[in-house]
C-alpha positions, 0 to 999 in steps of 0.5 A: 456342302454345296448340293445334294442330289439323288440318282434317278432310281433313288438308290444313291445320292451324292453330297458335293463339297468344296473339294470332294463329292461323296456318293452314298447308298440309300442306307447312308453308307459311303460307296465312293469318293470323287475328288476335285472341284467341279462347276457342274455335277449330276446323275446320268439316266443310268446313275453314273455321276458326271462332272464338268470342270471350270473354264478353261478346261471344261473337262467332262468326267463320268464315274460309275457308282464305285467311283471308277472313272469311265470318261475323261474328255477335255474341251467338252462344250456340249454333251448329252446322255441317251435316255437309257443312259447307254450312250454319251455324245460329246461335241467339241469346238472342232466339228467333232462328235464323240459317242461313248458306249457306256457299257463297253467303254468304247467310243466312236467319232463322227465329223459333224456337218458344221460347228455344233451349238446344241446337242441332245438325244431324243426319246426316239434314240436319235441324236439331234445336233444344231449347227449355226449355218448363218443366218439360219440354224439347221438341226441334223438328226443322226442315227447310231452310226452317225448317219444323217437321218433327217434335218430341219430348219430351226434349233434345238431348245435353249435347254436341250431336253423334252423337245419331242412329243409322244406322237413324233412331232418336234418342238423347234426354236427359230432365232433372230439376232441371237433371240428366240423369235418364235417356236414351231411344231414340226410334223414327223416329216419335219414340216412346220405344222404350228407356229407358237408366238408371243414371247420375244425373249424366250428362256425355256419351254416344257411339254406335258407328259401326255403331249397335250400341252406346251408352255414357254416362259420369259422372265416376265411371262408364261404362255400355255398352248394346247395340242392344236397350238391354241394359246390357253393362258398368258399370265405374269410371273412372280415379281417378273422374275421367272426362273423356270416353269414346268408341268408336273408329271401328271400334266395337271399342274404347272410349277413356276420358280422365281429368282426370289426363291418363290414357287407357285403351283398353278392348276392347268389351266383353269385356276390361272385367272383366279390365282394370277396376281396381275390380271389383264383386261382380257383376263377380266373379260374372260372371267366375266368380271363386268368388263365390256367387250368394246373396251377390250376391243379398243385396246392398242395392246396386241397381246390383250387383243390376241388373247381375247380373239383366241378366247372367242375363237376357241373357248366360246366358238363365237366367230363373229366376235373372234373376227372383230378382235382378229381384225383389230389385232391386224391393225396393231400388230400383223400376225400370220396366225390371225390371218389364217384364223380369219380365213377359217372364220370366213369358211365357217360363216360362209362369208368371202375371204379375200385370198389376196391378203395372203399375197400382201406379205413380202416375207418368204417364211410367212408366205411359206406358212400361208402356203402350207396352211392352204395346202393342208386345206387342199386349196391347191390354186391359192396355195400355188399362188402363195408359193409362187410369190414366196419364190419370187420374194426369195428363191427357196427349196421349201416353196419349190418342193411344195409347188411340185407336190401341188403339180403332182396332186393335180397331175400337172407337169413340173419343171425340175429346172426351176431349182436352177435358181438355187444353183448358188445356194448349196444349202437350199439345194441340199435341203430340197434334195433331202425333201425329195429323199424323205418323200422317196422321190429318188430321181429328183433327189439324185438330180438335186444332190448331183447339182449340189455336188457340182457347186459345193462338195460335201461329204453327206452329198456323196453318201446320200447318192450312194444310198439312193443307188441302193434304194433304186438298184442303180449304179452307185457313184464311182468309187473314185469320187470317194477315194479322191478326197484329200481330207482325212476326216472326210475319208474317215467318214466315207470309210465308216459308211462302207465299214458299217455296210460291211463293204470291207475292201472299200472301207479299207482303201478309204481308211488307209488313205485317211491314215496316211494323211493323218494317222488316228487311232480310231482309223487304225482300229477299224483297219485292224477289224477289217483285216480280221474280217478279211483274214489279213494282217495289219502292220502293227508299226503303224500304231507305234507311229502315233504321236499323240499320247491319248491316241497311243493310250487309246490304241493300247486299250484297244489291244488290251481289250483284244487280249493281245498283251504284247502289242498292248504292252509296247503301246503302253511303254511308248506312252510311258516314254513320252514323259506324260503322267498317265491318269490313275486308271490307265496306270492301273491297266499298265499294272494289270498288263505287267502282271499278265506278261510277268514283267516289271513296271517302273513305278519309280518313274511314274512316281517321279512324274507325279511330282505333286505326290498326289495321294488321290492318284495312288488311291485311285490307281491302287483301287483300280488295279485291285479291280483288274486283279479280280479277273478270273482269267488270270493264271495262277502265276499272273495272279501271284505276280499281280499281288506283288505289284499291288504291294508296291502300289500300296507302299507308295500309297501308305507312305502318303496316306495312312488314314483308316478310311483308305486302308479299309478301302484297300482291304475291302478290295482284297475281300473281293479279290479273294472271293472272286478267285475262290469261286473260279473252280480252280484250286490252283488259285487257292494259294493266291486267295490265301496271300490276298487275304493275309495282305488284307488282314495286315492292312486292317488288323482291327477285328471290329471292322467288317473288312477284317471279319470277311477276310477271316472267313476266306482264309480257312477255305483257301487252306482247305482247297490247298489240302491243309485242312488241319491247319485251317481247323486249328488256326481259323475254324476252331478259334473263330467258330463261336465268335459273333459275325453279325452280317448278312443274316449270319449270327456267328462265324460258324454260320458264315463258314457253312454258308460259304461252303454251300455257295461254293459247292452250288457253284461247282467248287468242290473238295473232299475236305469240305465234308470234314469241315461241315461235320466238325462245325455242325458237331460243335454247334450241337 
């Protein structure tokens, strides 16, 4: 046994072994068995089990609580469930993001802006995807249709979870040379509001549930900041081997886990000093342990100086002492935050601060940080001087945009041609265009997007221009600009945009061209839906030209869901002719389709492809086919045909696996099939219910089993509904009525017989002989 884990609601748990994973309910009853070896396994927020296979396949599989396989995707390097568990996003290495809707089992594919390195759903329902646009990381925010809802410079966390604050702010990582240089907190417009420094090789982070505290850890250190970005404590981890650190749900404590299996619970934050094993002299100073302030001030350790400075600035509110430590810190290690604190101290004490100190930097991100700081202070002239220096150091969109903000605030003109310095930097232009878009300055945004488009064509540029035209009521870009593309994925993205906007004709032209360049099942599905909306027909032969087995099967499922049986059958047959063994769940659909169309299925061919005689395949295929047999829209003829095909599947299964466990699993499904069709209000199904129940009893003749008992309760009801009351009474009701049943509060079979009739009558299933049954059973019980 490798691991045990409970589902989010605590109703189920799994036990992972070396070759199988077993799912149990809270009463310890086995609900499902998932076979295979997995490197990673877990529960989704909705209680699905997901697994990842080892290299080189990296296959992601998702199963429901019944052990039914819902998702099976190879080369799935990244994935993320939405917080409600309804959506699953998967990114691979060819710039594609696939989003599965878990309730409907339908997927849609988006083309990502670049190769995705990190992927995560936020608590706001949006999908965050970080791309490495060398030398920087850009994180794109995508809505439910794959449209860009925002972006920012920075990366999702290393462990992509819990990066949004309750008030909408974002915690982002800034990387340099493959290591996290610092953390930044972004406001709701994705502007930097805080920089959190102090860890040169950050391993992970956490945000308290109330949003008031942040922590981050490296292998040897944990730092805690408050809501204003003020560092509260820095302390050494256990044996310098911090594995993980996180807040408890009430935000009161912090749990530290080490590689040595040691766990420490810290009070947040008052008990750090008294409990930490390794105390710095700044800790001793703050604790009042007799350490002189001057001895700490003489230190050359910037971390100690920074902590002492923050202590006097925040905790003690002693600006003069804080100023001395911040100035000393500047002589050991320059800190942008220290300089801004010195400015604040000067403002607080009425002293003069030399603003030229901000202009001494030649680092444009640092200058932008200073500019944003001064802008928030409404120091327009000083902020403008800093931004101008930042532009002089390196032309950048952020500084130019902020200069425009200052000009607008002071009601001064701003020359948009200044953005021409970014003419050879499409990413910078695009960033500036998006800033204006978020600020709802449509004219400048449109101008810049057009500039970007002239320099470097990108799909999202044209789409943003279209959105701007919708906002302003202006003429949109000529449609031919979209249609002129020769890239299938780009055309698909344009087509999806117009599809979601319900502009069917435009979407149709784009998707048809994409299909001509590179046929894809998803595109053809969209074209079919468009044709339905326009009252047109689609040449089905396009689907038959698909050459990839997965694409063919995807389209077969599409038509199956549309209940277009003949089209689905042709596609399933085509997939079968491609000589590839379908997975058990696809095969089960093929079985269901054969029953629907009253055709035969070449099970022998499937068996010949399954050269390993894998009993797991036949178990899964049989159980899944039985699931489809519960469909109450099946006609009686279809259902009877289904039972024949099921018998063939079971023959293959029991030739390989005769274990009691498997036989009981199959028999249990027959109890479900029988009851489901008993409840249809269709007396014609009663014959099929009888056959299903008899088959289940053949498989599990042991009268002590639950399955045998339940099947026996369905048998007489099916006979009564066929007008065979006396046979039902003689062979089933009479001999069983006094026997112990002992399930679901039914002591005897008489109780369950009467209870079933009551349930059926309340559901609208009626027969005149039900009164005879009730009269005789009640008389026998007196």
